[in-house]
N, C-alpha and C positions, 0 to 999 in steps of 0.2 A: 532619720533625714539625712541625705546625702551630703557629702564634703561640698562646704559653700562655694569652693572654687574648683570643682569637677566640671569641665568644659564640654563632657560626653554624657551628663545627666539630660534624659528626657523626662522630661513633665507629663502625666497620665492627664488628658484634660476631661477625662469622664469621672475622677475622682473627686467626690464632693464639690461638682460644680452644677451649679444652679442655671439655667438659661432663661430669661425675661425677654417676653415679645410683646410688641405694640405695633399695630400698624398704624397709619398716617389718620385714619378712621376712627380709631380707637382711643379713649379718654383713659386708659389703664392696661398694665402691662400684667399677661398671664405668665404663669409660672412651669418649667418643663426641665426636662434634663437633658445634658449635652449633646445625647447623640437622637434626642426625638428629632423626626421630621416634619415640620411644622410647614404648610403650604401656604400661608400668608408671611412666614419668612423665607425659606428656603427657597420659593417661589415667586419671590415678589418683583412685578414688573417696575422694577428702577432703573432708573438712567445710571448712577453710580452708588456703589458703597465705600462708605468712608470707615477706615480702620484705624483705631488707636488704644493705646492702653492708658488710664489715669488712676490717678488716688487722689485727685485734686479736683472739687465738686466746682468750685468759682472759675476753674481755668477752662473746664471740660463745657459749663454749661455755656459760659462767653464765646465758644469757639462753636459751638453748636447753633448758638442764637444768630453768630453772624454770617454763618453759611445757609441759614432758612430765610434770615432776613434779606439778604442780597440775591435769592433765587426766586425764579418767576416761578416754579411750581415745585413747593417743597415735599409734596406727597412721592417726589420720584426720586428721593434722597434716601437713600439707607445707611444708618449709624451702625456699627458693629462695633461695642468698647467692651474692655475686660477691666473689672472692675474687683479689689479685694472683697470678701464675705464677710467683714466685719456688720456686724448687725445693725448698730445706727448710721453706719455710712451707706449700705445698700437702702436702705427704705428713704433716707434722705436725697440722696442721688435720684431715685427712681422717681421720686416726689417732684424733684425740681425737674424735669425733663419731660416727665407725661403730657405738658401741655402743648408740646410741640407738633406739629401737624404734619411729622415724616415718619418714616419706620426706623424701629429700633431691633437691633438684637443686643442683649447685655450678657456678659457672660461673668458670672458671680462664681470664684474661688478662694481657696485658701492663699494666702501671700505667698509662702513657701519661701523660696531663696530671695524673692523679690527681684531686682533688677537684671541680675545675670540671666533670668529665664524670660524675660519679657518678651523677648525676639520670637520664641515661640509661641506666643500667645496670638502674635499677629498672623502665623500660619493656622492657628485653630480656629481664630477669626473667620479667617478665609473660607476655612471648611463650612463653615455654619452659614456663611452670608448666601444671597440670593443667586442662584443659579442664571436667571435671567439678569442679571446687571450688565450693562453695556461695558461698564469701565470701574477701575478700584483703584483706592487712594489711599497710601497710608501716610500718615501725619502724625505729629506729637498734639497732645492735648491744649497747646498752646498757639496753635498756627490756625489761620483764617485766610478766607479769599479775599481779594480787594474788589473784583470786577462784580458791577451791578447786574443780575442774568445773566450768571456764570454758566449756570446749568443749560441755558437754550446757544449759548457759545458753544458749550460740550455737545451739545447734541448733535450739530453739524459736522462731528467727528466719526459719528456712528459707521457709517460708509469708507471712511476715510481710506483704507485700502480692501480691493479685493476680497483679501482672503482673510482679512479683519485682526490680522497680526502686526501689531506696533506699539507703540508706548510715547506719550508726548512730554517734554520733556517744558517743565515751568519754572525749575526752580531758580535760583542764585547763580547757579553754572550751568544754566542750559546751554550756554554759548560755548563751552571749554570743550577743547579737543583733548582726549587722552592719550599722551605720548607713553605711557609707562601703566604697567598693571598697577603699580603701587597709589597712582592719582586715586583711581576707580574707591582707595580705601578712606581716604581724609577728602574727598572733593566729591562725595557721590550726587547724583540728582535725588535729592531730599525729598521732593514734590512731584515725582512723575508719574502721569497719569496711565493706568495699563490699561490696553484692551481687555476683555474676558479669555479671546481667544491667547493671547500673550502668555498669560499666566496659567489658564487650561494645560496647556502644552507643558509646563515645568510641573504643575501638580500643587505648588506652593509659591509662599514669597523667597524663601530661603533653607538652605539647609544647617546655617549656623546665624550667629550675628554678623551683622545686623542686615535686615531686609532691605532699606536703600542702598547699602555698599554691596550688598549679594547681587541685585539686580544692576548696578552699574559695571560687575565684575562680568555678567552674562553680557551685557550691550559690547564692554569692550572684545568680549571673545567673538560676538558678532560681526564686530567691524573688522577684526584681523583675521578671521580663520582662514580667509580667502586669499591672503595677502602672498603675493605681490600681482596677484589679477587683478584688472581694474574693475571688476565687479564686487560690489560689497552686498552681504548680507545683512548690513546693518537696517533694522526699525525704529530706529529712533527718529523724532520730528520735534522740532522747536516751535514753541507756540508762544505768542507774545499777549494773546488775548486774554489769557488765564494767569493770574499771578498770585503768591502767597504773601503773608506777613508774619514775622512769630517763628523766623526759622534759625531758633539757637539753642545751645543745649547746655544741660546741667545748670540749668536757673535757679538762683537760691539758694545752691550748696555753698557750705562753708565749712572749713576747719575740719575735723575728723572724718566727715561725712563726705566732704570734697575729695580727700585724699583715699577714702574707698571705694568712690565712684571713678577714680582715676584709675587705682590698681585693676579693678575690674574691667573698665575700657581697654586699658592696654592688654590685657593678658587674653581678652576677647578679639582685639586688634590681631595679635600673634596667632589667634587660631584661624582666622579666616584665612591666612596666608598658608596654612599647611597643604601639603601634597593633595589630602583626601578631599578637602572642601575645594581646592582649584580645579581637582579634575571632575567633581561633581559640577561646577559653575559652566566649567567647558563643555561637559555633555548635556547639560542645557541648553547651552549655545548651539550643540550639533541638532540637538531634538527640534529648534524652531528652526534651523538651518533645513532639515530634512521634511519639515512640514510645510515649508515655503516651496519647495522643491515638488512635494506632491501634489500641491494645491495647482501650482504650474503646469506639470508635466504628468500627464495621464499615463503614459505608457511607459513610465520607469517602475522598477520593483526594487522593493529595499528591505532589505532583511538586516537583523540586530546580530552580530556576533559576538556575544557577551566576553568569550574567555579571550579575545583579543583585542577588546573593550574599541569596539568599531563598527561604523554602518557600512555595509555594502549596497552600491547603488547599480543597478544592473540595467543597461539600456543599449541601443541600436545607432550606428553612424548614419549616415546618409546612402552608405552603400549595403546598410543589411547587416553588418558586421556586429556582432555582439562584443559587447565594453562593459567592462566594471571598474568602478570608482570605488577606492575605500576612503572613507572619511574616520579617522581615529579622533578618540578624545583622551587620549593618553596626555599626561605632562612628565616632562623630563625630570627625573629626581634629583639629578644635577645641578638643572638650572633653577629649579625651585629653591632646592640649598642655598644656591650661591646668591640668588636673590634677597632670599630672607638673611643671610649673614651678612651683606653689606647693607643692610639697613637697619643694623642692631643700636646703633647710634641715638639713644632714646634723643638727646635736644636737638639734634640736627634734623631729624626724620617726624618728629612728633612735636616740636614746639616752634615758636616763633624767635626763641632766643638763642644764643649763640654760647655755648661752652665748650671747654677742650674734649678734643672726641674718647678719650679716657673715661672722664666723668660721664658721657652718654652711653659708653660701654658698660660700666661700673653699674648706672642706672637698670639699665635692661635686664644683667644677670640677679641684680639685687630682689628685683620688682617679680621675675622668674621664681625665684629660690623660696624668698622670705614671704611673698604676697604684701607689702605693703611698702610704703613710699619711705626711701633713705632719708636721713635728717641730713639737711644743707643748707647753706646758706646763700643768699644771693649774690653775683659775682659783684667783688668790690672793685672800686676806681682803684688802678695801679698805684701801689705807695711809692714814695721817693724810695730809689733804691740806693745800695752803699754808695755808689758813685757819688750822688747829690749829699748825703751824709758826711763822707769823708772830706769833701768841697769844703762844705760850713765850716766843719770843725777846722779844717787847715785855715781858713779865713780867720774864725776867730782867735785861735793860738797865736797865730801869726801877729793879728793885730795887736795881742798883749804884750807879747814882747817889743813890737815895733815902740809900743808907748813907753817902755821901762827904758829902752836905749835911749828914746829921743829924751827923757826927761834927764837923764846922766848925764849926756854929750847934746848939748843945744843946738849946735850946728849942724847935726844929721836930721833933726827936724826939718830945717832950710834945704837940704839937698835930697832928702826923702832917700837916703842910700840905703837904709835897713830895707823898707819896702821895694823897692826895686830888686835886691839880692832876693827877697823872699818870693816875689813874682816871678823872676824867672825860674826861680826853684820848680815855683808852683805849675808854670807851664810845662817844667822838663816831667814831672811827676806824672800830671793829669793827662798829656799829651800821650805819654807811653799807655796810659791806662787805654787810652781812647782807642789804641791802636790793639791791645790786647781784646778789649772787649767791642771790637768794630761792629760785629751784628746790632749793638744796641744803640749805634750812632743817633742815629734820627731822635730817639727817646731822649739820650744823655744832651743834646742839643737844646731840647725842649725843656729839659731839667735845669740845664744852665742859665738858659734865658728867662726862666720863672725866678732864678734866684737872684739874677742881677737886673732882669728886667730891661734886656738892651732892646727889644721890640717889645710894644704894647701890641697884644692882641687877644682874641676871644680865643680858649681851646676850643677844640672837638675831637672828642675821642672816638675812633673808628671800631664798628660793629659789623660783625657780618650779617647779623640780621635781626629786624625790628619791626614790632607790631603798632602799627596806626590804628587808632579806632574812636568810633564818635560814640560809639554805643556798646558798653561792656557786654549786654545780654542778646544783641543781635549779630551773628555773625555776618550779615550782609553789609553791616558798616564796618566791619574789619578788615583790614589790608595788611597783609605779610609780606614785607620788603625784603628782599634777599640781597646782601651785597657782595663783595668781592671778596 
């Protein structure tokens, strides 16, 4: 077994992997090896192949059932699902889904390292899916479609673009415009529907975790690779006629398992932004750009210069002059390093909470080195500082002294002479304190007001970020508000 945190480990899909296949008109599954080519699965005339991993029978069955019930023709749906090869689980899972009148490809293999390698199985599921599927969708086992007859709606997009290269944006982030590369990591279009040509050009979903994030990087580079020219090569199209529910993550995880998942997610996240993988995403965008050009302009000649990491496009101008355009997919090492360095404050860039910058930096390096979450306490409400403590102490001590003097010399109580003297001394001392700690002026005023209740008011403590949510399990119901 490889190191559980080795991000370069490659899963062998043929090792101890069994492929179960069932067509829409069959009542039971047949068993095959991973590499076997099966006509009724590899060349199934399906409208869409839906890919996901699962270890939860109830969630998976519920998701499949909702897709099937809301489809006009379930026989044109192909589900490609990865499960672990635990004997009882496989048998029960197949029994629960064999009654659905749709097409299935089930890959059953050892659990291996678990979550950290699940993204690779999306690529393997894509490899065994039908080559005749018009569209592909990668989801979790908790997602399901909202619309009735959603498959008929999707059919209308088969010839949406003459070259067949596009993806349909359907998630809660579908209307988002990405201003920076970093946004692609935390807000990808999680339920984008890809045309077969769009993925065929790339070869699979992603070279690393995760498939949806990876495709958002590709889309970002597609939108920006021709900047500042007016023409964009972006092939993203928002549709409102198909939408999905259940777009949450880490559902049901608690305690140590939740912390372990946080560590894995953070390490995998950092891996996405490495130079090697960003160069691969940019290269994929260039491949799509080249294919778009070749489909539209038959007279161009394109060659791939592997050594210089670029494509060379040869053409002629209107006067017959030979022209050459270089389309590089290099990524600047310096820019990549600076980008990643400026994003190591964990709390600022990965949560909705505000913490001091040094805590976020410490968290980053701690997780990278020790592969675990550091023990920490949630930020506490600021305690009364020394100023208020000394003020209270001064008031208490001087009150006792005044009582003693007043008891001994009666007329002092009537003119409040001792109290007035201590008041003047206090004004001098604490005014001097105010000047020395002027940067805490506002805070000290609030503390004084809380002590003497000069003004009755409700106190609100400023925060630089806060999470507003109606549903902790559904990200579409959550809003993170960033303050000043």
